[in-house]
VEXDREN-2710 file (C-alpha; in Angstrom, 1 decimal):
% VEXDREN-2710
k/r/px/py/pz
1/MET/6.5/10.9/-43.0
2/CYS/6.2/14.1/-41.0
3/GLU/2.7/13.1/-40.1
4/ASN/4.0/9.8/-38.7
5/ALA/6.5/11.7/-36.7
6/ARG/4.2/14.3/-35.0
7/PRO/3.1/11.8/-32.1
8/LEU/6.7/10.7/-31.0
9/PRO/7.0/13.8/-28.6
10/ALA/3.8/12.7/-26.8
11/ARG/4.5/9.0/-26.8
12/ALA/8.1/10.0/-25.4
13/VAL/6.3/11.9/-22.5
14/PHE/4.4/8.7/-21.4
15/LEU/7.3/6.4/-21.7
16/ALA/9.4/8.8/-19.7
17/ALA/6.7/9.1/-17.0
18/THR/6.4/5.2/-17.1
19/LEU/10.3/4.7/-16.7
20/VAL/10.7/7.4/-13.9
21/ALA/7.8/5.5/-12.1
22/ALA/9.6/2.3/-12.5
23/VAL/12.9/3.6/-11.0
24/LEU/11.3/5.0/-8.0
25/ARG/9.1/2.0/-7.3
26/LEU/11.0/-1.1/-8.4
27/PRO/14.4/-1.1/-6.8
28/ASP/15.5/-2.3/-3.4
29/LEU/12.0/-3.5/-2.3
30/ALA/13.4/-5.6/0.6
31/ALA/15.2/-2.8/2.2
32/ARG/12.5/-1.4/4.4
33/PRO/11.1/-3.4/7.3
34/MET/7.8/-4.9/6.9
35/HIS/4.6/-3.1/8.1
36/ALA/2.6/-5.1/10.6
37/ASP/-0.1/-5.0/8.0
38/GLU/2.1/-6.0/5.1
39/ALA/3.2/-9.1/7.4
40/VAL/-0.4/-10.1/8.2
41/HIS/-1.4/-9.8/4.3
42/ALA/1.7/-12.1/3.7
43/GLU/0.5/-14.7/6.0
44/LYS/-3.1/-14.7/4.2
45/PHE/-1.3/-15.0/0.9
46/ALA/0.8/-17.9/2.2
47/THR/-2.3/-20.0/3.0
48/LEU/-3.6/-19.5/-0.6
49/LEU/0.1/-20.0/-2.0
50/GLN/0.4/-23.4/0.0
51/GLY/-2.8/-24.8/-1.3
52/GLY/-5.0/-23.9/1.6
53/GLY/-7.3/-21.8/-0.5
54/TYR/-8.6/-18.6/0.1
55/ALA/-11.7/-17.8/2.5
56/TYR/-12.7/-14.2/2.7
57/ASP/-12.9/-12.7/6.3
58/PRO/-15.4/-9.9/6.5
59/ALA/-13.4/-8.6/9.4
60/GLU/-9.8/-8.4/8.5
61/TYR/-7.6/-8.7/5.6
62/HIS/-9.8/-6.9/2.9
63/GLY/-10.4/-8.4/-0.4
64/PRO/-8.9/-11.2/-2.4
65/THR/-7.5/-9.6/-5.6
66/LEU/-4.2/-8.6/-4.0
67/TYR/-3.4/-12.2/-2.9
68/TYR/-4.6/-14.1/-6.2
69/LEU/-2.5/-11.7/-8.1
70/THR/0.6/-12.0/-6.0
71/LEU/0.5/-15.7/-7.0
72/LEU/1.9/-14.6/-10.4
73/PRO/5.3/-13.1/-9.1
74/ALA/5.7/-16.2/-6.6
75/TRP/5.3/-18.8/-9.6
76/LEU/7.5/-16.6/-11.7
77/ARG/10.3/-16.8/-8.9
78/GLY/9.4/-20.7/-8.3
79/GLN/8.2/-20.0/-4.8
80/ASP/5.3/-22.3/-3.4
81/ARG/6.1/-22.2/0.4
82/TYR/5.7/-19.6/2.9
83/ALA/9.2/-20.0/3.9
84/GLU/10.2/-19.1/0.5
85/ILE/8.4/-15.9/-0.3
86/ASP/10.1/-12.6/0.5
87/GLU/9.5/-8.9/0.5
88/VAL/10.4/-8.7/-3.0
89/THR/7.9/-11.4/-4.1
90/LEU/5.2/-9.5/-2.2
91/ARG/6.0/-5.9/-2.8
92/SER/6.6/-6.4/-6.6
93/LEU/2.9/-6.6/-7.4
94/PRO/1.9/-3.4/-5.9
95/ALA/4.9/-1.8/-7.4
96/VAL/4.2/-3.1/-11.0
97/LEU/0.4/-1.9/-10.5
98/GLY/1.9/1.4/-9.3
99/VAL/3.8/1.7/-12.7
100/ALA/0.5/0.7/-14.5
101/VAL/-1.2/3.3/-13.0
102/VAL/1.1/5.9/-14.5
103/ALA/1.3/4.2/-17.8
104/ALA/-2.6/4.0/-18.0
105/HIS/-2.6/7.8/-18.2
106/VAL/-2.0/7.5/-21.9
107/PHE/-5.8/6.4/-21.9
108/ALA/-6.8/9.6/-20.4
109/ARG/-5.9/11.7/-23.4
110/GLY/-9.5/11.8/-24.5
111/ALA/-10.4/13.4/-21.2
112/LEU/-7.4/15.6/-20.2
113/GLY/-6.0/16.1/-23.9
114/THR/-2.6/14.7/-24.7
115/ALA/-0.8/17.4/-22.8
116/GLY/-2.9/17.3/-19.8
117/ALA/-2.6/13.5/-19.7
118/GLY/1.2/13.5/-20.0
119/ALA/1.5/16.2/-17.2
120/ALA/-0.7/14.1/-15.1
121/ALA/1.4/11.1/-15.7
122/LEU/4.5/12.7/-14.8
123/LEU/2.9/14.1/-11.4
124/ALA/1.6/10.4/-10.8
125/ALA/5.1/9.1/-11.4
126/VAL/6.8/11.5/-8.9
127/SER/4.1/12.0/-6.1
128/PRO/5.7/11.0/-2.9
129/ALA/2.6/9.3/-1.6
130/MET/1.8/7.5/-4.8
131/VAL/5.3/6.1/-5.0
132/PHE/5.7/5.1/-1.2
133/TYR/2.5/3.0/-1.1
134/SER/3.3/1.3/-4.4
135/ARG/6.1/-0.1/-2.4
136/TYR/3.8/-1.5/0.3
137/PHE/2.1/-5.0/0.2
138/ILE/-1.4/-3.5/0.8
139/HIS/-4.6/-3.1/-1.4
140/GLU/-4.5/0.6/-2.0
141/THR/-2.5/0.8/-5.2
142/ALA/-4.6/-1.9/-7.0
143/LEU/-7.7/0.0/-5.7
144/VAL/-6.5/3.2/-7.5
145/LEU/-5.7/1.4/-10.8
146/PHE/-9.2/-0.2/-11.0
147/SER/-10.7/3.1/-10.1
148/PHE/-9.0/4.9/-12.7
149/GLY/-10.2/2.5/-15.0
150/ALA/-13.9/2.9/-13.8
151/LEU/-13.5/6.7/-14.0
152/LEU/-12.1/6.7/-17.4
153/ALA/-14.8/4.6/-18.7
154/SER/-17.4/6.7/-17.2
155/GLY/-15.8/9.8/-18.8
156/ARG/-15.8/8.1/-22.1
157/TYR/-19.1/7.1/-21.9
158/LEU/-20.3/10.8/-20.9
159/ALA/-18.6/12.0/-24.0
160/ARG/-20.3/9.6/-26.6
161/ARG/-23.9/9.3/-27.5
162/PRO/-25.1/6.0/-26.1
163/HIS/-26.0/3.1/-28.2
164/LYS/-26.8/-0.5/-27.6
165/ALA/-23.8/-2.0/-28.8
166/ASP/-21.5/0.2/-26.6
167/LEU/-19.1/-2.0/-24.6
168/THR/-17.9/0.8/-22.4
169/PRO/-20.4/-0.1/-19.6
170/VAL/-19.0/-3.8/-19.5
171/PHE/-15.5/-2.5/-19.0
172/ALA/-16.7/0.0/-16.3
173/GLY/-18.5/-2.9/-14.7
174/VAL/-15.2/-5.3/-14.6
175/CYS/-13.2/-2.2/-13.1
176/ALA/-15.9/-1.6/-10.5
177/GLY/-16.0/-5.4/-9.8
178/LEU/-12.1/-5.5/-9.2
179/MET/-12.6/-2.6/-7.0
180/LEU/-15.2/-4.1/-4.8
181/ALA/-13.1/-7.3/-4.6
182/THR/-10.0/-5.5/-3.6
183/LYS/-11.2/-3.3/-0.6
184/GLU/-14.5/-2.6/1.3
185/THR/-13.6/1.3/0.7
186/ALA/-14.5/0.8/-2.9
187/ALA/-17.9/1.3/-2.1
188/ILE/-17.1/4.9/-1.1
189/ALA/-15.5/5.6/-4.4
190/LEU/-18.1/3.9/-6.4
191/GLY/-20.7/6.0/-4.7
192/CYS/-18.9/9.1/-5.2
193/LEU/-18.6/8.2/-9.0
194/VAL/-22.1/7.3/-9.4
195/LEU/-23.2/10.7/-7.7
196/ALA/-20.6/12.7/-9.8
197/LEU/-22.1/11.1/-13.0
198/ALA/-25.6/12.0/-11.8
199/LEU/-24.3/15.7/-11.1
200/THR/-22.5/16.0/-14.5
201/ARG/-25.3/15.0/-16.5
202/GLY/-23.5/14.7/-19.6
203/ALA/-25.0/11.4/-20.8
204/GLY/-28.4/10.7/-22.1
205/ARG/-31.0/9.4/-19.8
206/GLY/-33.3/7.3/-22.0
207/ALA/-33.7/3.6/-22.0
208/THR/-30.4/2.6/-23.5
209/THR/-28.6/4.5/-20.7
210/VAL/-30.6/2.6/-18.2
211/ARG/-29.8/-0.6/-19.8
212/HIS/-26.0/0.4/-19.8
213/VAL/-26.2/1.0/-16.0
214/ALA/-27.7/-2.3/-15.4
215/VAL/-25.2/-4.3/-17.6
216/ALA/-22.4/-2.6/-15.6
217/ALA/-23.8/-3.0/-12.2
218/ALA/-24.5/-6.9/-13.3
219/VAL/-20.9/-7.3/-14.4
220/ALA/-19.4/-5.7/-11.3
221/ALA/-21.8/-8.0/-9.3
222/ALA/-20.5/-11.0/-11.3
223/VAL/-16.9/-10.1/-11.1
224/ALA/-16.9/-9.5/-7.4
225/ALA/-18.6/-12.7/-6.8
226/VAL/-16.3/-14.8/-8.5
227/PHE/-13.4/-13.5/-6.4
228/PHE/-15.3/-13.4/-3.0
229/SER/-16.5/-16.9/-3.6
230/SER/-13.0/-18.0/-4.4
231/PHE/-13.8/-18.6/-8.1
232/LEU/-17.1/-20.4/-7.2
233/THR/-15.6/-22.9/-4.8
234/ARG/-16.8/-20.9/-1.6
235/PRO/-20.2/-19.3/-2.1
236/ALA/-20.5/-18.3/1.7
237/GLY/-17.7/-15.7/0.6
238/VAL/-20.2/-13.6/-1.2
239/VAL/-22.6/-13.4/1.8
240/ASP/-19.6/-12.4/3.9
241/ALA/-18.8/-9.7/1.5
242/VAL/-22.0/-8.1/1.8
243/ARG/-21.8/-8.7/5.7
244/ALA/-18.5/-6.8/5.9
245/TYR/-20.0/-3.5/5.2
246/GLY/-21.9/-3.5/8.4
247/LEU/-18.7/-4.2/10.1
248/TYR/-16.6/-1.5/8.4
249/LEU/-19.5/0.9/8.9
250/ASP/-19.1/0.5/12.6
251/ARG/-15.3/0.8/12.9
252/ALA/-15.5/3.8/10.8
253/GLY/-17.3/5.7/13.2
254/GLY/-16.0/4.1/16.3
255/ALA/-13.4/5.1/18.9
256/SER/-10.0/4.2/17.8
257/TRP/-6.4/5.6/17.9
258/HIS/-6.8/5.8/14.2
259/ALA/-9.4/8.5/14.6
260/GLN/-8.2/11.8/13.3
261/PRO/-9.5/15.3/12.6
262/TRP/-11.3/16.1/9.2
263/SER/-8.0/18.1/8.1
264/TYR/-5.8/15.2/8.7
265/TYR/-5.4/14.1/5.0
266/LEU/-4.9/17.7/3.6
267/GLY/-2.5/18.3/6.3
268/LEU/-0.2/15.5/5.1
269/LEU/-0.5/16.8/1.7
270/VAL/0.2/20.6/2.4
271/HIS/3.0/20.2/4.6
272/PHE/4.3/17.7/7.1
273/PRO/6.8/19.5/9.6
274/SER/9.8/17.6/10.7
275/GLU/13.3/18.4/11.4
276/GLY/16.3/17.0/9.6
277/THR/14.2/16.0/6.5
278/PRO/13.2/17.3/3.1
279/PHE/10.5/19.9/2.9
280/TRP/7.6/17.6/2.7
281/SER/4.7/18.9/0.7
282/GLU/2.5/17.9/-2.4
283/GLY/1.0/21.3/-2.3
284/LEU/2.2/21.7/-6.0
285/ILE/-0.7/19.0/-6.8
286/LEU/-3.0/20.7/-4.7
287/VAL/-2.8/24.2/-6.2
288/LEU/-2.5/22.6/-9.7
289/ALA/-5.7/20.6/-9.2
290/VAL/-7.8/23.8/-8.0
291/VAL/-6.5/25.4/-11.1
292/GLY/-7.4/22.5/-13.5
293/ALA/-11.0/22.2/-11.8
294/ALA/-11.7/25.7/-12.2
295/ALA/-10.5/25.8/-15.8
296/GLY/-12.3/22.7/-16.6
297/TRP/-15.5/24.0/-15.5
298/ALA/-14.9/27.2/-17.4
299/LYS/-14.1/25.0/-20.6
300/ARG/-10.7/26.6/-20.9
301/VAL/-8.2/23.6/-20.9
302/PRO/-7.0/23.2/-24.6
303/GLY/-7.6/19.6/-25.8
304/ALA/-9.6/18.6/-22.8
305/ASP/-13.1/17.3/-22.5
306/PRO/-15.0/19.9/-20.3
307/GLY/-17.5/17.1/-19.3
308/ALA/-14.9/14.7/-18.3
309/LEU/-13.0/17.4/-16.3
310/ARG/-16.1/18.3/-14.6
311/LEU/-16.9/14.6/-13.4
312/ILE/-13.3/14.2/-12.3
313/GLY/-13.5/17.5/-10.3
314/ILE/-16.8/16.4/-8.8
315/TYR/-15.8/12.9/-8.1
316/THR/-12.6/14.0/-6.6
317/VAL/-14.2/16.7/-4.1
318/LEU/-16.9/14.2/-3.1
319/LEU/-14.2/11.6/-2.4
320/LEU/-12.0/13.9/-0.3
321/VAL/-15.1/15.3/1.6
322/ALA/-16.2/11.5/2.3
323/TYR/-12.8/10.3/3.5
324/SER/-12.3/13.5/5.6
325/ALA/-15.5/13.1/7.2
326/ILE/-14.9/9.3/8.4
327/PRO/-13.0/9.7/11.8
328/TYR/-11.3/6.5/11.2
329/LYS/-8.2/7.3/9.1
330/THR/-5.1/5.8/7.7
331/PRO/-2.8/7.8/5.4
332/TRP/-2.7/5.2/2.7
333/CYS/-6.6/6.1/2.0
334/LEU/-5.7/9.3/0.7
335/LEU/-4.4/7.7/-2.7
336/GLY/-7.9/7.5/-4.2
337/PHE/-8.7/11.3/-4.2
338/LEU/-4.9/12.3/-4.4
339/HIS/-5.0/10.6/-7.9
340/GLY/-8.1/12.6/-8.7
341/MET/-6.1/15.6/-8.0
342/ILE/-3.4/14.5/-10.0
343/LEU/-5.5/14.0/-13.0
344/LEU/-6.9/17.6/-12.6
345/ALA/-3.3/18.9/-11.7
346/GLY/-2.4/17.8/-15.4
347/ALA/-5.0/20.0/-16.8
348/GLY/-4.3/22.8/-14.5
349/ALA/-0.6/22.8/-15.7
350/VAL/-1.6/22.9/-19.4
351/PHE/-4.0/25.7/-18.6
352/LEU/-1.3/27.8/-16.6
353/VAL/1.4/27.3/-19.4
354/ARG/-0.9/28.1/-22.4
355/ALA/-3.1/30.7/-20.9
356/LEU/0.0/33.0/-20.3
357/PRO/2.0/35.1/-22.8
358/ALA/4.8/33.2/-24.4
359/ALA/7.7/34.2/-22.3
360/ALA/5.5/34.0/-19.2
361/GLY/4.3/30.5/-20.3
362/THR/7.8/29.3/-20.7
363/GLY/8.8/30.7/-17.3
364/ALA/5.8/29.0/-15.8
365/ALA/6.8/25.6/-17.5
366/VAL/10.2/26.0/-16.0
367/LEU/9.1/26.6/-12.5
368/LEU/6.6/23.7/-12.8
369/ALA/9.3/21.3/-14.0
370/ALA/11.5/22.4/-11.1
371/ALA/8.5/21.8/-8.6
372/THR/8.0/18.4/-10.2
373/GLY/11.7/17.8/-9.5
374/HIS/11.3/18.4/-6.0
375/LEU/8.4/16.2/-5.7
376/ALA/10.6/13.4/-7.3
377/TRP/13.4/14.2/-4.6
378/GLN/10.8/13.9/-2.0
379/ALA/9.6/10.6/-3.3
380/PHE/13.1/9.2/-3.5
381/GLN/14.1/10.5/0.0
382/GLY/10.7/9.1/1.6
383/SER/10.9/5.6/-0.3
384/PHE/14.6/5.0/0.5
385/ARG/16.2/7.2/3.0
386/PHE/13.5/7.9/5.3
387/ALA/11.3/4.7/4.6
388/SER/10.8/3.8/7.9
389/ASP/11.5/7.1/9.7
390/PRO/8.5/8.4/11.8
391/ARG/9.4/12.0/10.2
392/ASN/8.2/10.8/6.9
393/PRO/4.5/12.0/6.6
394/TYR/3.6/8.5/5.2
395/VAL/5.3/6.4/7.6
396/TYR/2.6/5.3/10.1
397/ALA/2.9/3.0/13.1
398/HIS/5.9/1.5/11.1
399/THR/8.4/-1.2/11.9
400/GLY/11.8/0.2/12.9
401/PRO/15.2/-1.1/11.5
402/ASP/15.7/-2.9/14.8
403/VAL/13.6/-5.8/13.7
404/PHE/16.5/-6.8/11.4
405/ALA/18.8/-6.9/14.5
406/ILE/16.3/-8.8/16.5
407/VAL/15.6/-11.5/13.8
408/ALA/19.4/-11.8/13.1
409/ARG/20.4/-12.3/16.6
410/VAL/17.6/-15.0/17.2
411/LYS/18.7/-16.8/14.0
412/ASP/22.4/-16.6/15.0
413/VAL/21.6/-18.1/18.5
414/ALA/19.6/-20.8/16.8
415/ARG/22.8/-21.9/15.1
416/ALA/24.2/-23.0/18.4
417/HIS/21.5/-25.6/19.1
418/PRO/21.4/-28.9/17.8
419/ASP/18.0/-28.3/16.3
420/GLY/19.1/-25.2/14.4
421/PRO/16.2/-23.3/12.8
422/SER/13.8/-25.8/14.4
423/LEU/14.7/-24.7/18.0
424/HIS/11.8/-24.0/20.1
425/VAL/11.4/-20.5/20.7
426/GLN/8.6/-18.8/23.0
427/VAL/7.4/-15.3/22.0
428/VAL/5.3/-13.8/25.1
429/SER/3.8/-10.3/24.4
430/GLY/0.7/-8.6/25.3
431/GLN/1.2/-6.1/22.2
432/ASN/1.0/-6.7/18.6
433/VAL/4.2/-8.2/17.5
434/TRP/3.8/-8.3/13.9
435/PRO/5.8/-8.5/11.7
436/LEU/7.9/-10.7/13.7
437/PRO/5.8/-13.9/12.5
438/PHE/7.0/-13.1/9.0
439/TYR/10.5/-12.6/9.7
440/LEU/10.7/-16.0/11.7
441/ARG/8.4/-17.9/9.3
442/GLY/11.6/-20.1/8.6
443/MET/11.5/-21.5/12.1
444/PRO/8.6/-23.9/12.6
445/ARG/8.8/-24.1/16.5
446/VAL/8.1/-20.6/17.2
447/GLY/5.2/-20.4/19.9
448/TRP/3.2/-17.3/20.4
449/TRP/1.7/-16.3/23.7
450/THR/-0.2/-13.5/25.4
451/ALA/1.0/-14.4/28.6
452/ALA/3.7/-17.0/30.1
453/PRO/2.6/-20.3/29.4
454/ALA/1.1/-22.3/32.2
455/SER/2.6/-25.5/31.5
456/GLY/5.3/-27.3/29.4
457/PRO/8.8/-26.8/29.4
458/ASN/10.6/-23.6/29.0
459/ALA/11.9/-22.9/25.6
460/PRO/15.8/-22.2/25.3
461/LEU/15.1/-19.0/23.6
462/ILE/12.4/-16.5/24.9
463/LEU/11.3/-13.1/23.3
464/LEU/9.2/-10.9/25.2
465/THR/7.9/-7.6/25.6
466/PRO/8.5/-5.6/29.0
467/ASP/4.8/-5.8/30.1
468/ARG/5.2/-9.6/30.2
469/GLU/8.8/-9.9/31.7
470/ALA/7.5/-10.2/35.4
471/ASP/5.4/-13.2/34.3
472/VAL/8.0/-15.0/32.4
473/VAL/10.6/-14.4/35.3
474/ARG/8.4/-15.8/37.9
475/ARG/7.8/-18.9/35.5
476/LEU/11.5/-19.1/35.0
477/TYR/12.8/-18.7/38.6
478/ASP/9.9/-18.9/41.1
479/LEU/8.1/-22.0/40.0
480/PRO/10.6/-24.5/39.4
481/PRO/12.1/-26.2/42.4
482/PRO/15.5/-25.9/43.7
483/GLY/18.2/-27.4/41.5
484/GLU/15.9/-27.3/38.3
485/ARG/16.3/-23.8/37.7
486/GLU/18.4/-22.6/34.6
487/LEU/19.9/-19.1/34.3
488/TYR/18.6/-17.1/31.2
489/VAL/20.8/-14.3/29.7
490/SER/19.9/-11.4/27.7
491/ILE/20.7/-11.9/23.9
492/PHE/20.7/-8.2/23.0
493/ASP/23.7/-5.7/23.7
494/ARG/21.2/-2.6/23.6
495/PRO/17.5/-2.1/23.8
496/LEU/15.5/-2.9/20.4
497/GLU/12.3/-1.7/19.5
498/LEU/10.0/-3.5/17.0
499/ARG/8.4/0.1/16.3
500/PRO/8.3/3.3/18.6
501/GLY/7.2/2.3/22.0
502/VAL/7.3/-1.5/21.7
503/GLU/10.6/-3.1/23.0
504/VAL/11.5/-6.3/22.5
505/ARG/13.8/-8.4/24.9
506/GLY/15.4/-11.7/24.3
507/TYR/16.8/-14.2/26.8
508/ALA/18.6/-17.3/26.1
509/ALA/19.2/-20.4/28.5
510/ASN/22.9/-20.0/29.8
511/GLY/24.0/-23.1/27.9
512/LEU/22.7/-22.1/24.4
513/TRP/24.0/-18.8/25.0
514/GLU/27.5/-20.1/25.8
515/GLY/27.5/-22.3/22.6
516/TYR/26.6/-19.0/20.5
517/ARG/29.5/-17.3/22.2
518/ARG/31.7/-20.1/21.2
519/LEU/30.4/-20.0/17.5
520/GLU/31.3/-16.3/17.6
521/ALA/34.7/-16.6/19.1
522/GLU/35.5/-19.3/16.5
523/ALA/34.2/-17.1/13.5
524/ALA/36.4/-14.2/14.9
525/ASP/39.5/-16.6/15.0
526/ALA/38.9/-17.7/11.5
527/THR/38.7/-14.2/10.2
528/ALA/41.6/-13.0/11.9
529/GLY/43.6/-15.8/10.5
530/VAL/42.4/-15.2/6.9
531/ARG/43.5/-11.4/7.5
532/GLU/47.1/-12.8/8.6
END
């Protein structure tokens, strides 16, 4: 009975880490405004959801796994049209995958030892970056989960003597195929993993190993091909998937406002200075990762497999160097090597606590627990209070909360028109106005223009960015003959920005605006009557 009870503390650690991950990732998924990228992916998913199938685009959107997997939450919630899906449906998939990443650390016990895997699970659960991007409808969290599977399979294979019946290469191939079908940057992670395996040299190099490598590669290619071909209905998708790497290679080295110095990712993790916010830093993970890598190389982490730790260390360094060397940088791309650091950090925490004398080790454990608590506090603040605030290190070209005011006013004004949600609306902008198409998805007669339309009637409601205002004013007041001009009135009480530097202005035909004001007055009178 005692022997059966001994594993309970270990299981409790992994369960606690998983619960913490769920508490930080799953609640209030609709509170943060949709990022432009999320909204673009939502529209791509809507085509699949509504029966239009999936066609891989080698220039945009990334791979198909995110869209196919999101069908499950949509079906569970009974949603089969674009107008029905919402932020919760879309973001629940990456949030659940983020929890799965944490739970999967239980399978890292062979590599890190039980204590090291438990510590890594806790750090993954509370890492601000891991939490923040698990609440994003983008591909990164899925890529981290599949990469974790490929890494664990590789470490397991290193620790065993190769034999013909070993199924580990098949599992590794499935994970690698899912990586490739998730995002093009999977090629970077897989290249680093293959090179790390070669440098670790922990496995035999005979005919059996060569056969296993071929099996893993074949399985990966088959899994990726199934997804890219839309489950064998569009073979051209496989060709497009290969062609995409040329396009992304050109983008990675080209001039772009996304170009950042080599130290960009490390700067985000070490410390992001901003006033009136928490002290943003994941420095604890970086320091522990260095300790874990050094201790693993010296074979001094209790319970850990030295070969697996070396593999993780080399892989993480290679991935960090590769991403830092690419000029084109977006902050969510750091998740891959950050997770590698978290695995090493779990081993580093165990080494520090157990290498010190008893009293010092206890003190170190208390300090590490407090520092981990600070990470959890940052994660909570970053994902809830500062979820769209530019002072958050992981907020990047993000939609501001003004989008809710813009959309609410548009829908309120539309109620005053006989067509209601089917009101004709023109949006005229020379700038990227995503995620407005997502938020206005329930209004089927919204037209999107890069310049004032040259013909046709003026819409009763017009949204525009300031760079197109002169164009629209000319069309409204200069072109129509006398007697056919209609006054347009601003519908916003204050300047509203879609995101920093991108203002959106709204104008309604005077008759529509007067109708809206009457509705507002009637609602106010009714409220006053109820209070009396």
